[in-house]
N, C-alpha and C positions, 0 to 999 in steps of 0.2 A: 479363461471365463470364467466367472464361478458360478457350479453345476447348480441349477433349480433345484430346489426343494421337493422330493421325491414323489410327494403330492402332486406337482405339479407336471410332469417328466408326462412326454406326452404318452406314451403306452399306460402310464396308472391312468390319463383321464383317460384312452380309449374302452380299457379291462372296465375301467368303471361305466362305461357309456354302455359296454357291454353285458354288465354285470345287471344293470338296473333295467332291461331291456330282457333280458333274462327272468329278472324276478316278477315282471308285471305280467308275462306270458306265466309262469308258474304260480302267481297269485289267482289268474285270471281264470287258468284249469282247476288252482285249488274252489276257487268258490262251485264252477260247473259241479264238481269233483262229490263239494260240498250239498250242495243242492239237488244234487240225485238221489245222494243218499239220504239224504233225511228222507228224501218223499219218499223211496223206496222202502225205509225203517216207521216211516208212518205210516203208512198203508200196510207193513207188515202186523202192526202192532192194531190196529184200527180192526183190520180181518180176525185176530185172536179175539176180540172182543165180540165182533162177528159170531163167531165160530160158539163163542161160550153163549150168548144171546140163544142160536137157533138151539141148544143143546139142552136149554131151560124151558123153553117153549115146547120142545118133545115133551120134555117133560112131564110139560103142564098139560101138552095132548091127553097125556097118561093116563090122568089122575086131574081131573079138573075142579074136583070137589076142595086137593089140598092146592090149588095153585094161590090162593091168595096171604097162605102164610110163608115168615120167612124161615123158619125152623127148615120145613121142611128142603127147602136150598140152601143153607147152606149160611144163609145169607150176614151177613156182619150188621152192627145198628150202626153205624157211622157212614154216610153217604160218600166220602173219602175215601173207604176202605173197598169200594165199588162192589158193593151191593146190586144184587139184580133186579128192577122192581117191575109189577105188573101191571096193566092199569086196562080198563074194561071199556070201549067207546059202546056208550049209548047213547041213540039220538044222537052221535056225530059228539058227542059232550063225553072226551073221557074221565072216568071215574078211578078212584087208587083200589087196587087189589091187595097188595103190600103195604104193611102200616110202615108209616116215616117215608111213602114216595112223596115226592115233589110234584106239587098240582101243575097239569097239563092245559095247556087252554086247546080250542079247537084250530088255533094256527098250526101248532103246532104238530096234530096228527092229521093236517090238512091234504096233505101228499100221499099219493097214492105207492108211492115206493117203496118195497118190503123193508132195505134199509134207508134210513136217513139221520141225519145227525141237526139236534137240536137243541139250542141258545133257551139252558130254564134257569133263572137268576142270574148270579157269574158262574157255574158250569155247566159244561157242554158234556150235552148226554148222546149218546148212542142208544140209537130204536131202533126195533124192527118188531114189524107189524105181521101178525097172520089171521086166519079165519081159520074159529073153531068150531065149527057146527052153525049155529044163527049169531051167533058171538064172535067180536073181533078181538082179538087180545093183543097187547104191545106189551114188548117185554125192551127191556132199557137202562142202561149202566151209564157212571160215571167216566166220562175220558179225563178227569180230573192225574189221577195214575200215567195215565198216556202221555199228557201236556207237561206234565213234572217230567218223564224221563226227555222228552225233546227240550223240555228246555234246557235241562242240564246238560247233555249231548250239545245243544246249539251254545252255551256259557263256554265248556270244553274246544269250542272248536272256533270262536271265535278269540279266546286267548293263546291258544298254540300256531292258529293263523298267522297273528300277526311274526309269534318268535319263529315258525317256520322259515317265512320270507326274510325278515333278516340274517339268518343262519344261512337260508339263498343267495342273500346278496353277498354278503360278506363272505363264504365257501368262491361261490364266483369271481367274486373279485382277487380271492387272493389265488385262485388258480390263473387267472387271466393275465395276474401278473407274472406268475413263475410261469409261465408259457409264453407270456411275451418279450419275458429278460432277453434270451440270447439270440430274440429277434432283436430287439434293440440296443445288443449288445453288440451285437453286428452292422449295427445303421453305424453307433459313435465309431466306432472302427473302418467302417468304406467313410465318414464325413473327414476323422483322422486321416485314413489313408489317403482322402483326393488333394487332403490340405495340403500335406507330406509332400504328394507326387509333383502339386501345384510349385511347390516350394524347389522340389529339388530341378526341375525342368526346367524355372528362371533362371538357377543361377547359371548356367552354361549360355544359353541364351542372350542374360544380360552382358557376359564376356565379349560374346559374339557382336552382341550387339557395339558395343563399346568399343572394343578392336574396330570393326569398318565403321564407325563413326572416325577414329579415331584416325583411320591408312586417311580416309576420305577429307578431313580437314584440313591437309596442305599439302602439297609436294615433300618428298620421302627418299631418300635413298633404295639401293635394291636390299640394301642387308636388314634395313628397316621392313619394308614391305614382307620380305618372307621369315623374320621373324612375327611379322602380325599373322601373317598366313598360317605359318605353322600353330603359335594358339589358336587360331579357329581351326584352327583342323585335329587339335587336340581337343577342344572341348564339344565339337562336331561328333570325335568319336564315344564322349564319354553319354553326349546326350542322343548318340545308336545306343550304346548299350543301355542305359537308361527304360529307352524307349520300349526295346528289345525285353528286358525282365518284365518289364510291366504287362507287356502284351501276352509272354508266357503265365506269368502268372494270373493273370485272366482269363483264356483258353482251361489253364487248367483248372481255379473256382470254377468259371463255370461249367465243364462235361470234363473231371480225369479220366485219361485213358486209360485203358486195361495195362496193368505191366504185362501178362502173357506170360505162358507156360516156360518160357525157352531159359532155361538153366544158363546163368552167366557167370562167371569165374571174376571174386572180387580181387584176386590176390591181383590176377591179370593188369585189372581197373587200375590197382592201384598202384604196380609198378611203372604203367605207362604214364599215367599220370605224375609219378614224380620223375622221372625224366625229361616231360615235357618244365617240367619247373624247375631244374636244375640249372639254366642258366639263373633264373630269378634268383636261387639260388645262391649261387656262385658270386651273383651282384654283390650281394651282402654280406656273405661270409658266412650264411648258414651253413649248416651241413644237416643232410638231407637223407634222412638212411628211411630202409623197407623191413621190416621183420616179418616172416612168418611163423607160427603157432600152432602147433594141433595134427594129427591125424587126420587123412580126408579130403577131400578135394571142398576146398571155401566155394562152394556154388549155391547161389537164391536164384530165385526166380524175378529176375525186374528186367528193364529194358537196360542193357547196356549203357546208351548214352545220356539214361538219368542216372545211372549211376556214376559214370565218371564224371557228372556234371557235380552230383554232390563231394566227390570226392577235390574236385579242385575248389572249390566251394570250404572247403576243412581247410584243403595244404594254402591255398592262397589268406585264409585268416589268421592261419598258424605261423607261414613266412612272417608275415605283417605286425605281429603283436612279440615274435620272436625276438625282431631287430635284429641290427648288424652283431656275426657274429655270436648268434645263438644257435638253438637245434630243434629239429622237425623231425619228428617218428612217426611213419606208416605203420600201423599193427596188422595183420588180417588174421583171426583167429577162430578156427574151429574149436569147437566145444560140444561132445554129441551133436543135436539135430539143431546145435543153433552156428550159428554164422556171426561175426561181428568185423566191424572199422574202425579204428580209434586212433586218432591223430593227437599228439602229446607237442608238447610246445615248453619253452621252458620261461615264456614271457609272463607278465604279469600276475596269470591267473584271472580267473571270473568269480567276482564277491556272491553268495548267496543267493542277497538279495536279487540280483542283476538278471539271475537267469531266470525267472519267470518272466521275465520282458526279452527275455533273447532271440525270439524267434519274429517280434514283432516288423514287419513291414518298417523300412526308414531306419531303424533303430541304428547307434552306431557308436561304439563304445570312447570312439577318438576320432578326431580330424582326422589324421593323417590318411593320405590316398585320396585318390578318385572312386573311390566305391561312391552306392548311396545307398545301401545297407539295408541291400536285397538280396543279397547271396545264403543265408542261412533261411529265410522267408522262401527261397525255393528252396534249398536241403533239406526242409520239413517237409513241404511239397512234397518232394519226392519220398521222404521217411512213412510218411502217414500211407502215399499213395502205396507203399511197397511193402504195407503190412510190419515195417520195421519202430524200430521203438531207440530212444533216445537214451542216453546214460550221459550225465556233462558234471564231472567232476574236479578235482585237481590231480597233476599229472604228477610219476614220480620223476622229470625233471622238473619241477619247480614253478609249471605252468597252468595251465589248463589242461582237461584231457577230455574233448569229444567222440564218442562212442555210439554207433548205432548198432544194434545186431537184429539178425530177419534168421526166422525158422527157414535151414537146408534145408536145399532143393530135394528131392525126393531122386532129380536124376544123375546126385552124385552117389545115391548108392544101389542106383541100377544098370550103371555105365556107361551111362552115355555119352555124348562130344560135349562140353559146353563151348557157348559163343565166344568165338574168340572178338576181341577190340579194335576196331582200327580206327581210332581219332585223330589221326594224321590232317592237322589241318582248319581242325576247331579252335576257336579262340578262347582263349585263358586268362578268365577272371581272378 
């Protein structure tokens, strides 16, 4: 089936929706912060003007005779440069005391507030009123500079806001895609796993159904029925093995059990596994040997049954690919604080491009045998659960080399006794 374009994949669409919602929320927060900041900033700037007006009125109160001169208070000659102007209110009518001061109307000064804002012509003025003896004096300053600062700040915020939101959207989208990629990958693997499992389970069921249908289609002799029942039994055993492996992997994936702290002897497990496969090797003319290298006990902390199952998987694969009259060698090595278990064969080996998907479930390099392609997946689960690491490469025998390395158990250096494996009666895969 052809893959969808990346932007149409479910996890990308979901990440885009999340990014859009996050961007809208951040946008709303940005607007609230900007409005609040602008309000506080404007209040601060107007408060500075009020302070200046208050100082000028205080100076005028100390020297009323000079209140009408510009030079006495350092005023500029342009109203846009924010000079301070003075007016005197006589009979309710404001009269300019400072040359160049704009005209005020009765309505402009009708308020009884000490501080107020009035629109004079095309400019906004901040005014402050004070009673000096029998006179009411008004000081005023244009807010053009304050409005200019606020306008520049608003323009900057207007330009920065969309850029921030666009960056926020694409940043969140990228993070969402990156975060969802492992989940999407796991989902796709699960779908593939389900499809492969259905295929593997369907095959033995179809064989059983066909054999039973043929047996019931007519009268047959005893030998034919015996052959049919034998084939049904073999497919039933294969079906049982697949189901058991699937259940084991499912439980392991859901909640991997703790490997425990009890040391186990890897060389003893390798020897026991070789004994169990001896009959299989002899039937195919395969030379199966076990070697041990290095000083010290080859002990690791892991459940014995896990390591035995891993070893059985590796030996079974090696015997299958070595072919008739081949060679398989198990090697247990102690090197410093590391213990390794290696299985070599003289088969065709593993191509480098195939090693990437070597541990995928239901993957089989050949149709030989009755395996379902779950063995190495189970082995990989054991290796990951016991903190081991794989080394897959070419063998000196000419085929593949599958090696697992673990940290050596502290018990191997403390003189404690390792567990003795007992795997009598276990199923050989």
